[in-house]
N, CA, C and O atoms as a MOPAC input file, in Angstrom:
PM7 MOZYME 1SCF
protein

 N      0.99700 1    -1.37900 1    -0.12900 1
 C      0.79800 1    -0.14200 1     0.02900 1
 C      1.14700 1     1.59800 1    -0.11600 1
 O      2.02200 1     2.00300 1     0.64800 1
 N      0.60500 1     2.46600 1    -0.90800 1
 C      1.48000 1     3.42400 1    -0.91700 1
 C      1.15200 1     4.49900 1    -0.20200 1
 O     -0.04400 1     4.52600 1     0.08700 1
 N      1.88700 1     5.53300 1     0.24800 1
 C      0.98200 1     6.37800 1     1.32200 1
 C      1.00600 1     7.44800 1     0.00200 1
 O      1.58500 1     7.66700 1    -1.06200 1
 N     -0.05200 1     7.93600 1     0.87800 1
 C     -0.27800 1     9.58800 1    -0.33000 1
 C      0.49500 1    10.57700 1    -0.27400 1
 O      1.02400 1    10.78100 1     0.81900 1
 N      0.67100 1    11.08900 1    -0.90200 1
 C      1.76800 1    12.34000 1    -1.22700 1
 C      1.11600 1    13.70700 1    -0.94300 1
 O      0.38900 1    14.25300 1    -1.77300 1
 N      1.45100 1    14.32900 1     0.46300 1
 C      1.03200 1    15.68800 1     0.93300 1
 C      2.14900 1    16.62800 1     0.68600 1
 O      1.98900 1    17.77700 1     1.09800 1
 N      3.64300 1    16.22500 1    -0.13300 1
 C      4.45200 1    17.36700 1     0.28600 1
 C      4.35100 1    18.21200 1    -1.77500 1
 O      4.56900 1    17.80900 1    -2.91800 1
 N      3.92500 1    19.41000 1    -1.14500 1
 C      4.06000 1    20.40600 1    -2.43100 1
 C      4.91800 1    20.13900 1    -3.22200 1
 O      5.91800 1    19.70400 1    -2.65200 1
 N      5.02600 1    20.20500 1    -4.51300 1
 C      6.32500 1    20.63100 1    -5.60500 1
 C      6.48900 1    21.70800 1    -4.82700 1
 O      5.55200 1    22.29200 1    -4.28000 1
 N      8.36300 1    22.21200 1    -4.68300 1
 C      8.95800 1    23.28500 1    -5.33400 1
 C      8.35600 1    24.13800 1    -6.01100 1
 O      7.90500 1    23.91100 1    -7.13300 1
 N      8.24500 1    25.64700 1    -5.18000 1
 C      7.73800 1    26.65400 1    -6.94800 1
 C      8.47800 1    26.81200 1    -7.60900 1
 O      9.58100 1    26.69600 1    -7.07600 1
 N      8.49900 1    26.97500 1    -8.31500 1
 C      9.41100 1    27.91200 1    -9.60700 1
 C      9.70300 1    29.17800 1    -9.38500 1
 O      9.09200 1    29.87400 1    -8.57500 1
 N     11.09300 1    29.74500 1   -10.40900 1
 C     11.38200 1    31.07700 1   -10.17300 1
 C     10.99500 1    31.74700 1   -10.91500 1
 O     10.88900 1    30.87800 1   -11.78100 1
 N     10.66000 1    32.59400 1   -11.38200 1
 C     10.70100 1    33.68200 1   -11.95600 1
 C     11.71800 1    34.61500 1   -12.25500 1
 O     12.22900 1    35.09100 1   -11.24100 1
 N     12.21400 1    35.06500 1   -13.41700 1
 C     14.16400 1    35.00600 1   -13.71000 1
 C     13.74900 1    36.55700 1   -14.58600 1
 O     14.12400 1    37.67400 1   -14.23100 1
 N     13.23600 1    36.36800 1   -15.30400 1
 C     12.70800 1    37.36500 1   -16.22200 1
 C     11.44200 1    37.95100 1   -16.79600 1
 O     10.54400 1    37.14800 1   -17.04900 1
 N     11.24600 1    39.15400 1   -17.02400 1
 C      9.98100 1    39.32300 1   -17.51000 1
 C     10.64000 1    40.97000 1   -18.62000 1
 O     11.61200 1    41.68400 1   -18.37400 1
 N      9.71700 1    41.06400 1   -19.70200 1
 C      9.66100 1    42.12800 1   -20.46600 1
 C      8.15300 1    42.80000 1   -20.87500 1
 O      7.07200 1    42.21400 1   -20.82000 1
 N      8.35700 1    43.96400 1   -21.22800 1
 C      6.99200 1    44.62000 1   -20.69600 1
 C      7.35300 1    45.98900 1   -21.82000 1
 O      8.03100 1    46.99200 1   -21.59800 1
 N      6.75100 1    45.65300 1   -22.84500 1
 C      6.31900 1    46.88300 1   -23.91100 1
 C      4.77900 1    46.88900 1   -23.89200 1
 O      3.88900 1    46.33500 1   -23.24700 1
 N      4.87100 1    47.68800 1   -24.80300 1
 C      3.27200 1    48.67100 1   -25.16400 1
 C      2.24800 1    48.05600 1   -25.00900 1
 O      1.21900 1    48.42400 1   -24.44400 1
 N      2.51000 1    46.96600 1   -25.56700 1
 C      0.48500 1    45.95600 1   -25.55800 1
 C      0.65900 1    44.36300 1   -24.79500 1
 O     -0.18700 1    43.47400 1   -24.89400 1
 N      1.78800 1    44.26600 1   -24.12700 1
 C      2.05400 1    42.45500 1   -23.25600 1
 C      3.00400 1    42.40400 1   -22.64200 1
 O      4.02500 1    43.08300 1   -22.75400 1
 N      2.64900 1    41.21100 1   -21.59900 1
 C      4.14500 1    41.13400 1   -20.64600 1
 C      4.23600 1    39.86200 1   -21.02400 1
 O      3.36800 1    38.99600 1   -21.13500 1
 N      5.79500 1    39.83700 1   -21.27400 1
 C      6.94800 1    38.66700 1   -21.43900 1
 C      6.81200 1    38.06200 1   -20.00400 1
 O      6.56100 1    38.93100 1   -19.17000 1
 N      6.91700 1    36.76200 1   -19.48900 1
 C      7.38500 1    36.43600 1   -18.04700 1
 C      8.41000 1    35.23100 1   -18.42900 1
 O      8.28100 1    34.67800 1   -19.52100 1
 N      9.41900 1    34.83200 1   -17.53000 1
 C     10.08900 1    33.32400 1   -17.47800 1
 C     10.81200 1    33.37800 1   -16.75300 1
 O     11.65300 1    34.11700 1   -16.24300 1
 N     10.11500 1    31.82400 1   -16.70900 1
 C     10.63000 1    31.03400 1   -15.36900 1
 C     11.41600 1    29.71300 1   -15.70000 1
 O     11.39800 1    28.97100 1   -16.68200 1
 N     12.50400 1    29.68800 1   -13.85200 1
 C     12.54100 1    28.43300 1   -14.42200 1
 C     11.98600 1    27.47800 1   -13.01100 1
 O     11.97200 1    27.61100 1   -11.78800 1
 N     11.51900 1    26.37000 1   -14.12300 1
 C     10.12600 1    25.74100 1   -13.43000 1
 C     10.46600 1    25.29800 1   -12.47300 1
 O     11.62400 1    25.55600 1   -12.14400 1
 N      9.57100 1    24.35500 1   -11.49600 1
 C      9.45700 1    23.83100 1   -10.42000 1
 C     10.76600 1    22.40500 1   -10.79100 1
 O     10.88300 1    21.84800 1   -11.88200 1
 N     11.57700 1    22.11600 1    -9.56400 1
 C     11.82600 1    20.47100 1   -10.02400 1
 C     11.59500 1    19.36900 1    -9.52100 1
 O     12.11900 1    18.30300 1    -9.19900 1
 N     10.72900 1    19.88200 1    -9.53900 1
 C     10.13100 1    18.30500 1    -8.88300 1
 C      9.30300 1    17.93000 1    -9.59900 1
 O      8.46500 1    18.59100 1   -10.21200 1
 N      9.51500 1    16.57500 1    -9.57100 1
 C      9.26300 1    15.36400 1   -10.86800 1
 C      7.80900 1    15.09200 1   -10.91600 1
 O      7.75800 1    14.19000 1   -11.75300 1
 N      6.43500 1    15.35100 1   -10.47900 1
 C      5.50500 1    15.58200 1   -10.14700 1
 C      4.51700 1    16.22900 1   -10.28200 1
 O      3.35500 1    16.03200 1    -9.92700 1
 N      5.19100 1    17.34300 1   -11.02300 1
 C      4.07000 1    18.46500 1   -11.48000 1
 C      3.48700 1    18.29900 1   -12.49600 1
 O      4.07200 1    18.03200 1   -13.54600 1
 N      1.76100 1    18.46900 1   -12.35600 1
 C      0.72000 1    18.13100 1   -12.82700 1
 C      0.84500 1    19.10500 1   -13.96500 1
 O      0.83700 1    18.78500 1   -15.15400 1
 N      0.99400 1    20.64500 1   -13.36300 1
 C      0.56100 1    21.66800 1   -14.29400 1
 C      0.47300 1    23.06300 1   -13.72000 1
 O      0.02800 1    23.19700 1   -12.58100 1
 N      0.72300 1    23.73300 1   -14.17000 1
 C      1.51700 1    25.47600 1   -13.92500 1
 C      0.78800 1    26.10800 1   -13.58500 1
 O      0.82100 1    26.68700 1   -14.67100 1
 N     -0.40600 1    26.97500 1   -12.72600 1
 C     -1.06900 1    27.96700 1   -12.86500 1
 C     -0.12600 1    29.37300 1   -12.71700 1
 O      0.95200 1    29.52900 1   -12.14400 1
 N     -1.12000 1    30.49600 1   -13.60100 1
 C     -0.41400 1    31.63500 1   -14.23100 1
 C     -1.46100 1    32.87400 1   -13.03700 1
 O     -2.61400 1    33.26200 1   -13.22600 1
 N     -0.78000 1    33.12400 1   -12.18700 1
 C     -1.77800 1    34.19800 1   -11.17200 1
 C     -1.53900 1    35.78700 1   -11.89600 1
 O     -0.56000 1    36.38400 1   -12.34300 1
 N     -3.00700 1    36.09800 1   -11.73900 1
 C     -2.15200 1    38.25100 1   -12.02600 1
 C     -2.99100 1    38.55000 1   -10.57300 1
 O     -2.99600 1    37.65600 1    -9.72700 1
 N     -3.58700 1    39.62500 1   -10.35000 1
 C     -3.45600 1    40.62100 1    -9.82800 1
 C     -3.49000 1    41.69800 1    -9.84400 1
 O     -2.37300 1    41.96700 1    -9.40300 1
 N     -4.38800 1    43.42300 1   -10.20200 1
 C     -4.01800 1    44.68400 1   -10.03000 1
 C     -4.01100 1    45.27000 1    -8.76700 1
 O     -4.47600 1    44.85300 1    -7.70600 1
 N     -3.30500 1    46.49400 1    -9.08400 1
 C     -3.38000 1    47.45000 1    -7.25000 1
 C     -4.50400 1    47.60500 1    -7.11600 1
 O     -4.55800 1    48.18500 1    -6.03200 1
 N     -6.10800 1    47.42200 1    -7.68400 1
 C     -7.34600 1    47.08700 1    -7.12000 1
 C     -7.82900 1    45.94400 1    -6.90800 1
 O     -9.05100 1    45.81900 1    -6.83100 1
 N     -7.00200 1    44.88400 1    -6.77000 1
 C     -7.49600 1    43.22400 1    -6.73400 1
 C     -7.10500 1    43.30400 1    -5.16600 1
 O     -6.05100 1    43.81100 1    -4.78200 1
 N     -7.79200 1    42.90800 1    -4.55800 1
 C     -7.57500 1    42.01600 1    -3.51700 1
 C     -6.50400 1    40.10000 1    -3.25700 1
 O     -5.76000 1    39.54600 1    -2.44700 1
 N     -7.25100 1    39.82500 1    -4.74100 1
 C     -7.07200 1    38.27600 1    -4.34300 1
 C     -6.11300 1    38.04900 1    -5.74800 1
 O     -6.08100 1    38.83200 1    -6.69800 1
 N     -5.39300 1    36.85800 1    -5.63600 1
 C     -5.05800 1    36.75000 1    -7.29400 1
 C     -6.05400 1    36.24600 1    -7.79400 1
 O     -7.15500 1    36.20000 1    -7.24500 1
 N     -5.74600 1    35.74900 1    -9.04700 1
 C     -6.88700 1    34.98000 1   -10.10300 1
 C     -5.74100 1    34.89200 1   -11.00400 1
 O     -4.84200 1    35.64900 1   -11.36900 1
 N     -6.27600 1    33.12400 1   -11.33200 1
 C     -5.58800 1    32.02000 1   -12.74800 1
 C     -6.33500 1    32.74100 1   -13.61900 1
 O     -7.48200 1    33.16000 1   -13.77200 1
 N     -5.23200 1    32.73100 1   -14.15100 1
 C     -5.16100 1    33.39100 1   -15.83900 1
 C     -5.00300 1    32.35500 1   -16.86700 1
 O     -5.86600 1    32.43300 1   -17.74200 1
 N     -4.55000 1    31.85100 1   -16.94600 1
 C     -4.49100 1    30.67000 1   -17.48600 1
 C     -3.54300 1    29.11700 1   -17.15900 1
 O     -2.80500 1    29.45500 1   -16.23300 1
 N     -3.31500 1    28.00800 1   -17.40000 1
 C     -2.67300 1    27.31200 1   -16.50500 1
 C     -1.87000 1    25.96600 1   -17.92500 1
 O     -2.44700 1    25.19800 1   -18.69400 1
 N     -0.95100 1    26.13700 1   -17.78600 1
 C      0.34400 1    25.36600 1   -18.28800 1
 C      0.88000 1    23.92500 1   -17.69800 1
 O      1.02100 1    23.32000 1   -16.63600 1
 N      1.09900 1    23.77800 1   -19.25200 1
 C      1.98500 1    22.40000 1   -19.32700 1
 C      3.11900 1    22.26900 1   -18.39200 1
 O      3.86300 1    23.25000 1   -18.40500 1
 N      3.57200 1    20.97100 1   -17.28700 1
 C      4.69800 1    21.49100 1   -16.58200 1
 C      5.61100 1    21.55000 1   -17.62300 1
 O      5.14500 1    21.19100 1   -18.70500 1
 N      6.98000 1    21.95700 1   -17.62200 1
 C      8.26100 1    22.19400 1   -17.90600 1
 C      7.82700 1    23.18100 1   -19.04200 1
 O      8.75200 1    23.05300 1   -19.84400 1
 N      7.06400 1    23.97800 1   -19.50800 1
 C      6.78200 1    25.06400 1   -19.84900 1
 C      7.37600 1    26.20800 1   -19.15500 1
 O      6.63900 1    26.36800 1   -18.18300 1
 N      8.55100 1    27.33100 1   -19.10400 1
 C      8.68600 1    28.25600 1   -18.75200 1
 C      8.42500 1    29.64100 1   -19.38400 1
 O      9.22500 1    30.53600 1   -19.11200 1
 N      7.10500 1    29.97400 1   -20.41900 1
 C      7.70100 1    31.21700 1   -20.85700 1
 C      5.61000 1    31.32200 1   -21.39700 1
 O      4.84400 1    30.65500 1   -22.09300 1
 N      5.51800 1    32.78700 1   -20.39300 1
 C      3.88900 1    32.91700 1   -20.47900 1
 C      3.78500 1    34.52600 1   -21.50100 1
 O      4.43500 1    35.36800 1   -20.88200 1
 N      3.43600 1    34.88800 1   -22.26300 1
 C      2.87000 1    36.14300 1   -22.67900 1
 C      1.83800 1    35.88000 1   -22.69700 1
 O      1.17700 1    34.90300 1   -23.04800 1
 N      1.51300 1    37.60800 1   -21.94000 1
 C      0.22100 1    37.95600 1   -21.71900 1
 C     -0.55600 1    39.23000 1   -22.54600 1
 O     -0.11900 1    40.36900 1   -22.37800 1
 N     -1.48300 1    39.04700 1   -23.26000 1
 C     -1.74900 1    39.48800 1   -24.16300 1
 C     -2.66800 1    41.08800 1   -24.23400 1
 O     -2.60800 1    42.06000 1   -24.98700 1
 N     -3.74100 1    40.62700 1   -22.67600 1
 C     -4.85000 1    41.12400 1   -21.96700 1
 C     -4.31900 1    42.36000 1   -21.46800 1
 O     -4.82900 1    42.38400 1   -20.34800 1
 N     -3.55800 1    43.50700 1   -21.57400 1
 C     -3.12600 1    44.18000 1   -20.77600 1
 C     -3.10700 1    45.50000 1   -21.39200 1
 O     -2.77500 1    45.87200 1   -22.51700 1
 N     -3.69700 1    46.31700 1   -20.02400 1
 C     -3.75600 1    48.06100 1   -20.55700 1
 C     -3.05400 1    48.60200 1   -20.33300 1
 O     -2.87300 1    48.55200 1   -19.11700 1
 N     -2.17600 1    49.42900 1   -20.97100 1
 C     -1.69400 1    50.48000 1   -21.10000 1
 C     -1.89100 1    51.29100 1   -20.04400 1
 O     -2.98000 1    51.86300 1   -20.08100 1
 N     -1.07500 1    51.59000 1   -18.92900 1
 C     -0.54700 1    52.62300 1   -17.87700 1
 C     -1.28300 1    51.66000 1   -16.39700 1
 O     -1.85700 1    52.17100 1   -15.43500 1
 N     -1.02500 1    50.16100 1   -16.63500 1
 C     -1.64300 1    49.73900 1   -15.42300 1
 C     -1.02700 1    48.67900 1   -15.06700 1
 O     -0.48700 1    47.82200 1   -15.76600 1
 N     -1.17800 1    48.81200 1   -13.32900 1
 C      0.30100 1    48.03900 1   -13.04300 1
 C     -0.71800 1    46.61200 1   -12.31400 1
 O     -1.81700 1    46.59100 1   -11.76000 1
 N      0.41300 1    45.40800 1   -12.69500 1
 C     -0.20600 1    44.02800 1   -13.22100 1
 C      0.87500 1    43.88200 1   -12.17900 1
 O      1.86600 1    44.61000 1   -12.12600 1
 N      0.55800 1    42.69200 1   -11.19200 1
 C      1.09800 1    41.94700 1   -10.52600 1
 C      1.45700 1    40.04200 1   -10.81900 1
 O      0.50500 1    39.34500 1   -10.46800 1
 N      2.10800 1    39.61700 1   -11.12600 1
 C      2.11700 1    37.64400 1   -11.72400 1
 C      3.01700 1    37.53800 1   -10.81300 1
 O      3.91200 1    38.31100 1   -10.46900 1
 N      2.63600 1    36.26900 1   -10.36000 1
 C      3.36500 1    34.91800 1    -9.78600 1
 C      2.67600 1    33.66000 1   -10.44400 1
 O      1.60000 1    33.74900 1   -11.03600 1
 N      3.41700 1    32.41700 1   -10.28700 1
 C      2.67300 1    31.31500 1   -10.37400 1
 C      2.87400 1    30.24900 1    -9.26900 1
 O      3.55900 1    30.33500 1    -8.25000 1
 N      1.99900 1    29.06800 1    -9.78400 1
 C      1.87800 1    28.51000 1    -7.99700 1
 C      2.42300 1    27.01100 1    -9.48400 1
 O      2.63300 1    27.22400 1   -10.67800 1
 N      2.47400 1    25.97300 1    -8.91100 1
 C      3.22700 1    24.44200 1    -9.39400 1
 C      1.88300 1    23.25500 1    -8.81300 1
 O      1.84000 1    23.13900 1    -7.58800 1
 N      1.00800 1    22.55000 1    -9.49100 1
 C      0.41100 1    21.95400 1    -8.65700 1
 C      0.70500 1    20.30600 1    -8.81900 1
 O      0.84700 1    20.16800 1   -10.03400 1
 N      0.83500 1    19.24600 1    -8.31000 1
 C      1.32600 1    18.13100 1    -8.61700 1
 C      0.48100 1    16.90900 1    -8.70100 1
 O     -0.32100 1    17.05500 1    -7.77900 1
 N      0.23900 1    15.86900 1    -9.25500 1
 C     -0.37000 1    14.92900 1    -9.89300 1
 C     -0.99400 1    14.32800 1    -8.64100 1
 O     -1.69400 1    13.36600 1    -8.95700 1
 N     -0.98300 1    14.64200 1    -6.84600 1
 C     -1.84500 1    14.58900 1    -6.33000 1
 C     -2.82700 1    15.68200 1    -5.93200 1
 O     -3.94900 1    15.38700 1    -5.52200 1
 N     -2.43000 1    16.89200 1    -6.04500 1
 C     -3.11300 1    18.25200 1    -6.32700 1
 C     -2.97900 1    19.18300 1    -5.26300 1
 O     -3.67200 1    20.12800 1    -4.88500 1
 N     -1.22300 1    18.35400 1    -4.62600 1
 C     -0.96100 1    19.12900 1    -3.90100 1
 C     -0.00100 1    20.59000 1    -4.64300 1
 O      0.71500 1    20.37100 1    -5.62000 1
 N     -0.10900 1    22.09800 1    -4.01700 1
 C      0.64000 1    23.14100 1    -4.29600 1
 C      1.45500 1    24.01800 1    -4.06200 1
 O      1.14100 1    24.88400 1    -3.24500 1
 N      2.58700 1    24.05600 1    -4.62600 1
 C      3.69600 1    24.82000 1    -4.39200 1
 C      3.69400 1    26.44900 1    -4.09200 1
 O      3.28500 1    27.35200 1    -4.82400 1
 N      4.22800 1    26.51800 1    -2.90400 1
 C      4.50600 1    27.89400 1    -2.47100 1
 C      4.55100 1    28.96800 1    -3.57600 1
 O      4.97900 1    28.46900 1    -4.61700 1
 N      4.19100 1    30.54400 1    -3.72500 1
 C      3.64400 1    31.23300 1    -4.65900 1
 C      4.68400 1    31.12500 1    -5.07500 1
 O      5.55500 1    30.74200 1    -4.29400 1
 N      5.20100 1    31.54000 1    -7.08900 1
 C      6.48200 1    32.07200 1    -6.90900 1
 C      6.64900 1    33.27000 1    -6.25900 1
 O      5.56700 1    33.63700 1    -5.80200 1
 N      7.73700 1    34.20300 1    -5.97100 1
 C      7.95100 1    35.77200 1    -5.85500 1
 C      7.30100 1    36.48000 1    -6.61200 1
 O      7.03700 1    36.15800 1    -7.77000 1
 N      7.06100 1    37.21400 1    -6.23600 1
 C      5.47000 1    37.96300 1    -7.64500 1
 C      6.81400 1    39.49400 1    -7.57400 1
 O      7.53300 1    40.11400 1    -6.79000 1
 N      6.32000 1    39.39300 1    -9.33000 1
 C      6.91800 1    40.58900 1    -9.83200 1
 C      5.68600 1    41.72500 1   -10.87900 1
 O      4.61800 1    41.42400 1   -11.41400 1
 N      6.34900 1    42.90100 1   -10.83300 1
 C      4.81000 1    44.09300 1   -10.97200 1
 C      5.47400 1    44.40500 1   -12.21900 1
 O      6.66300 1    44.71700 1   -12.27300 1
 N      4.69300 1    44.32000 1   -13.24100 1
 C      4.74100 1    45.20200 1   -14.44100 1
 C      3.62400 1    45.57400 1   -14.97400 1
 O      2.57500 1    44.94400 1   -15.10600 1
 N      4.08100 1    47.32800 1   -15.47400 1
 C      3.49800 1    48.42000 1   -16.28100 1
 C      3.39200 1    48.26000 1   -17.62400 1
 O      4.50600 1    48.42800 1   -18.12200 1
 N      2.69900 1    48.05200 1   -18.31000 1
 C      3.31800 1    48.72600 1   -19.59500 1
 C      3.13500 1    50.30300 1   -20.11200 1
 O      2.36400 1    51.18700 1   -19.74000 1
 N      3.93600 1    50.27800 1   -20.89600 1
 C      3.95000 1    51.74600 1   -21.18500 1
 C      2.99100 1    52.02600 1   -22.20500 1
 O      2.31900 1    51.09100 1   -22.64100 1
 N      2.87900 1    52.86200 1   -22.52300 1
 C      2.11100 1    54.13700 1   -23.04000 1
 C      3.27600 1    54.35800 1   -24.74600 1
 O      4.49700 1    54.51700 1   -24.75100 1
 N      2.59900 1    54.30400 1   -25.64100 1
 C      3.40300 1    55.16600 1   -26.60200 1
 C      2.87100 1    55.66100 1   -27.67500 1
 O      3.67300 1    56.12100 1   -28.48800 1
 N      1.72700 1    55.71400 1   -27.94100 1
 C      0.83900 1    56.09200 1   -28.72800 1
 C      1.02100 1    57.68700 1   -29.02600 1
 O      1.54100 1    58.32000 1   -28.10700 1
 N      0.70900 1    58.30800 1   -30.02700 1
 C      0.75100 1    59.37100 1   -30.23600 1
 C      0.06500 1    60.85400 1   -29.18500 1
 O     -1.06200 1    61.08700 1   -28.74800 1
 N      1.06400 1    61.42200 1   -29.11900 1
 C      0.73000 1    62.20600 1   -27.69400 1
 C      0.43900 1    63.37900 1   -28.38500 1
 O      0.79100 1    63.66100 1   -29.53000 1
 N     -0.60700 1    64.42100 1   -27.17100 1
 C     -0.91400 1    65.94700 1   -28.01700 1
 C      0.49100 1    66.88500 1   -27.44000 1
 O      1.16300 1    66.85200 1   -26.40900 1
 N      0.51900 1    67.79000 1   -28.81900 1
 C      1.73200 1    68.13300 1   -28.63200 1
 C      1.69700 1    69.46700 1   -27.47200 1
 O      0.58700 1    69.99500 1   -27.40400 1
 N      2.77800 1    70.07400 1   -26.55100 1
 C      3.19300 1    71.34800 1   -25.96100 1
 C      2.50900 1    72.62600 1   -26.53600 1
 O      2.89600 1    73.34700 1   -27.45600 1
 N      1.42400 1    72.72100 1   -25.78200 1
 C      1.05700 1    74.44000 1   -26.49700 1
 C      1.52200 1    75.40100 1   -25.24400 1
 O      1.67200 1    75.03300 1   -24.07900 1
 N      1.74200 1    76.91700 1   -25.85000 1
 C      2.02200 1    77.97100 1   -24.80000 1
 C      3.39000 1    77.08100 1   -24.15000 1
 O      2.87200 1    76.16300 1   -23.51600 1
 N      4.11800 1    77.02400 1   -24.09700 1
 C      4.94700 1    76.35700 1   -23.10000 1
 C      6.18600 1    77.91100 1   -22.90700 1
 O      6.81200 1    78.31300 1   -23.88800 1
 N      6.28500 1    78.37600 1   -21.93600 1
 C      7.42900 1    79.31300 1   -21.50000 1
 C      8.18300 1    79.05800 1   -20.36200 1
 O      8.06200 1    77.99300 1   -19.75500 1
 N      9.10200 1    80.10500 1   -19.94500 1
 C      9.81100 1    79.75300 1   -19.01900 1
 C     10.64500 1    81.19600 1   -19.38900 1
 O     10.75200 1    81.92900 1   -20.37200 1
 N     11.40300 1    81.13000 1   -17.36800 1
 C     11.27700 1    83.16100 1   -17.18900 1
 C     12.30600 1    82.47400 1   -16.37700 1
 O     12.14900 1    81.61600 1   -15.50900 1
 N     13.40200 1    83.02400 1   -16.83300 1
 C     14.56000 1    83.13200 1   -15.63200 1
 C     15.33300 1    83.90100 1   -14.97200 1
 O     16.04200 1    84.71300 1   -15.56700 1
 N     15.34000 1    83.79200 1   -13.66300 1
 C     15.43400 1    84.44800 1   -12.13400 1
 C     16.75500 1    84.70600 1   -12.06300 1
 O     17.29500 1    83.80600 1   -11.42000 1
 N     17.44500 1    85.43500 1   -12.39000 1
 C     19.08600 1    85.38400 1   -11.84900 1
 C     19.64100 1    85.79300 1   -10.58400 1
 O     20.84000 1    85.69500 1   -10.32500 1
 N     18.74400 1    86.26600 1    -9.77000 1
 C     18.81500 1    86.86200 1    -8.79500 1
 C     19.21200 1    85.12800 1    -7.58900 1
 O     20.05200 1    84.98200 1    -6.70100 1
 N     18.21300 1    84.19200 1    -8.12300 1
 C     18.21500 1    82.56400 1    -7.04500 1
 C     18.67500 1    81.71000 1    -8.17000 1
 O     18.85900 1    80.49500 1    -8.10700 1
 N     18.85200 1    82.52800 1    -9.28100 1
 C     19.51600 1    81.30500 1   -10.46600 1
 C     18.74700 1    79.85400 1   -10.88900 1
 O     19.17700 1    78.70000 1   -10.86700 1
 N     17.51600 1    80.36200 1   -11.25800 1
 C     16.15000 1    79.60200 1   -11.36300 1
 C     15.26300 1    79.72900 1   -12.78500 1
 O     14.78600 1    80.82100 1   -13.09400 1
 N     15.09200 1    78.67000 1   -13.53900 1
 C     13.85600 1    78.61800 1   -14.03800 1
 C     12.44300 1    78.57400 1   -13.36900 1
 O     12.15800 1    78.03800 1   -12.29700 1
 N     11.42300 1    79.40800 1   -14.42700 1
 C     10.54500 1    78.71400 1   -14.44000 1
 C      9.47500 1    78.71800 1   -15.07400 1
 O      9.01300 1    79.68800 1   -15.67500 1
 N      8.93000 1    77.48200 1   -14.97800 1
 C      8.06400 1    76.71700 1   -16.63400 1
 C      6.87900 1    77.24700 1   -16.67100 1
 O      6.29600 1    76.69000 1   -15.74000 1
 N      6.32400 1    77.80300 1   -17.04600 1
 C      4.44000 1    78.34900 1   -17.44200 1
 C      4.09100 1    77.06300 1   -18.54500 1
 O      2.98200 1    76.98700 1   -19.07300 1

């Protein structure tokens, strides 16, 4: 008779991420545990009080590209590994990512600067 597996898998380690305008790419070292059945990608925003599973990946996959992001929004990402007995690892250390906004912006109008010799300063209007 086999004893049930009650040991959680070792956590994955996020080692790199890329944040262009319209996506977030995560790279990690997978859990070294041999019985990992699935990896769950977790995400939350500054306004979320809890983490949400946004995708589930096969064991051994170490990259994820999130395309459902909004520029100028801060996202937090982590992941957990789940073994074949349903044991869940500790969360990987989370990272924060804020896709930037590169679209054309309105030009500045009526910009002036005034130099003050006495205080050796410039006032921008």
